[in-house]
N, C-alpha and C positions, 0 to 999 in steps of 0.2 A: 253674038247675043246668046247662042246656044250654050257656049262655055260658061258665060256669066250665070245663066239659069241653073246649069249643073252645079256650079260652085255654090250658089245661094241655097240650092236644095241640100247639098252636103252640109253646109254651114248650119242650116235650120235643123237638120237631123242631129248634128253634134250638140247644138245648144239645147235641144229637147232632151237628149240623153243626160247632159250635164245638169239640167234643171231637175229632172227626175231624181238623179243621184243626190243632189243637194237637199231636195225636199225630203227624200226618204231618210237621209242621214240625220237631218235636224229632228224629224219626228222620232226616230229611233233613239237618238241621244237623249231627247227630252224625257223619254220613259226609262231608259237605262240608267240615267243619272240618279234615279231614286234608289238604285241598288236592288239586289235580288230579294224578292219577297220571302219572308221567313217560311211560309207554308211550302214553297217550292224547294227551298234549301233543305228543309226537313225530308221531303220526299226523295231528293237527290242523295242525301247522305244515307238515308235508310236503305235505299236500293244498293248503294255501294257496300254497305254492311252485308246485305243479302248476297251480293256477288262474292264477297270475301268468304262467306259461309260455305260456298260451293267449292272452295279450294280445299283439297284433301290434306295438303301440307302447308298450312298458313304460317307466316312468320310469328314468332313469339310476341305476345302483347300487341298484336296488330288491332287496329280499329277502335281502341279505347278513346282516342282523341275525338273521333267522329261521334261516338256514343255520348261523350260529355257535351259536344256541340249541339247535338239533337235535344238533349235535356234543357240546355240553356235557351234554345230557340223556342221550345214548347212553352216556356214561361211567358214569352211575349206574343206568341202566335194565338190568334183567336179562332182560327179555322179548324173545326173539329175533325174533319176527314184526315188531314195531314197529321194532326196530333195522335189520333187513333192509330194511323199507319206507323208513325214513329214509335209509339209504345209497343205495338205488336211486333215490330222488327227487333226492338231492344229486348223484349222478353225472350224471343228466340235466341238472340245473341248471348244473353246472360246464361240461358240454359245450356247452350253449346260450350261456353267458356267454363261453366261449372263442372263439365266432364273432361276438361283438358288434362293431359298428362303433366302439365307444368303447374307446379304448386302456386306460383305467383299469379297465374291466370285464374285459378280457382279462388284464391283469396280476393283478388280484384272483383270477381263476379259476385262473391258473397257480400263484400262491402258495398258494391254498387246497388245490389238489390235491397240491402238494408237501408241505404240512403234514399232510395226512390221506390218505396213499396207499391206505389200506384202502377208501376210497370208490370209487376207480376199479376195484378188484378185485371189487366187488359185482356179482352176476349177477341180482338181483331187478329186474324191470322197474319203471320209474317215469317220471314226466314226462308227455309228450303221446303219445296214440295216434291216428294219422291214420286216418280212416274215409271211406268213400264211401256216399252215400245209397242207392245201388242194392244195397249189401251188407247193409243192415239192414232194408229194407222187406219185408213179408210179403205175398205175393200172395193167399194163401187166407184172406181176412178172414172169410169165412163160417164156416170151421172154428174160428177163434179166437173169434168171437162165440158160436158154439154152446158152446164150452168154457166161456166165462165164464157164459153163461146157464144151463148145466147144473150149476153148482156151487151147492149148498145146504148150510146148516148141518144136519149129520146127527148123530143121537144113538143110532142103532140099527145095530150092526155085527155082522159075523160073529164067532162064538166061536172066533177064531183069532188067534194072535200075529202081528203084522205083521213082515215081514222087516226086520232092521236095515239091510240094504243099501238097501232102498227108502226107508226113513226118512232115511238119510244122503243118498241121491240127491235127495230132496225138499228137505232142508235146504240142500244145496249150491246148488240153484237159488234158494232164498230168499235166499241170501247176495248175490245180485245186486241186492237192493233198495237204494234210496237210504239213505245213512247220513250224518248231519251231519258234514261235513268228513272223511268216510271213517273215522270212529273205530270203527265196528262194535262197538257196546257190548252187543249182545244175545248172551246165552249160552243154549244149549238143554240142558235136562236131560230126557232121555227115560226115563220110568218105564214099565215093562211088567210086568203080571201078568195072571192069568186074569180078575181082577175089574176091572182098570183099566189102560188104556194112555193115557198123557198126555205131552205135551211142555210143560214149564214154561219160560217165557221170563223171563229176568231182565235187569236193566240195572245197570251199575255207575255209581253217581252220581259217582264220582271221575273219570269221563271228562270232566266239565264243570267250568268255572270259575264264579266267583260271579256272573258276568254271564249265565249260562245255567242258573239255578237249577232251573227246571222242565223243561228241554229233554229230560231223560232219558225223559220220557213218549213222545216222538215216535218215535224210531227203533224200539223194540220193537213199537210199534203198526203201523208200516209193515211190519216184518218179518213180523208175524202175518198180515197180509193176503196177502203173497206166499206164505207157507208154506201157508196154507189152499188156495191155488190149486195149488201144486206138489204137495201131497199128493193133491189131486184128480186130477192128471195121472197118478199111479201107482195110481189106483183105490182110494185111501184117503180115506174120509170123515172129516170133522172138525167140531168145533164150538168156537168161541172162548169162553172163560170169562174174565170180568174178575176181578181179584183184589183183596182188601182191602189197602190200602196203608199202613195205620197199625196200631199196637197189636200184640198177639200173637195173631193169629188161629190157633185150634187146627189147622186143616187146613194152613195155610201153614207153621206150625212143624213139623208132622209131616213134610211133604214136604221141608222144608229139611233136616231131619235125615236122612231116607231118602236124599236125593240128594246130601248133603254140600255144600250150597250155602253159599258163604262169606258172612260177615256183612255185607260191604260191597256185596253184590249185592241189589237190591230185586226181589222177586217181582212181576212186572208183569202177565203174562197166562198163560193156560194153554189148550192145544189138546188136547182129548180126541179120540182117533182110533181108527180100525179099518177093516178092509176092508169095502167096501159089500156088503150082501147082494144076492142076485139080485132080490129085491123088497123094498121098504121104503117107509116113509112119512116125509115131512118137512112142516114147517109151511109154509103158503102164503107167509107173509112178504111181503105186498103192498108193492110199492116205488113210490116217487114216479115220475112222468113227468119226463123231463129238464127240461121247461119249468117245472116246479114249483120247481126249485132253482137254476136258472141265471140269471145277469144279465150281459149284455154291456155293458161300460162303454167309451164312446168319448170322446175329447177333443173 
């Protein structure tokens, strides 16, 4: 009898995993079949041009096919942020090409600018940003280390609605997090009531092509890490909750309706938040020592 129970338990576990995998695959495929959204393809291609501009010795005539593709996409794309970004990067790209030692590059840049004069009129920054090491280094490392070490997952908050201005300021800082090819796929839905204050993070699967099928997991996860720290900076405690990614989870569907979340956005993570109390308790959450998880690899 015990062996039968163990067998049935293992079978139930495997069927549950299989059901989750099928459910997730069906939902992902349903969204991915629509193809990559033009606004995300513009951002992806624009960032590839930016990375190319960082190359001190680029290949002759590199990038023009991407530039042509961006122009074509902007004709059908209605989202202004990505169009402004595309034109800003193209402006920087044309200016760089017009200074090339290769005559064909200069001629191509001149012809491209003449054919698309709206690009040179764009005011959105794009291309390469020169920096100096001295301008980005932080001298007070102890304060930053204390800030990181003082952040804990907190579930006990003041009975007070958090200021929208402070939430926006925290999210603005989190926007500085890395994002695959600068596609910035994460959207934040801030829900506030006396019973619950939460930020639901979603990702649009249509930001990616078929070669990046599961990459949509990554950017919102990085964003959540940054956001938990930026909320902490404003005296706002938070706790990250993972969300069920398949099927019709009742809570997800309720919040999707309350927050008017579009169907092509996947609910990825949630940060419940609130102002820290004057005194409160958190879990100890013992962490690894750095030597437990690190391996230095040398040739």
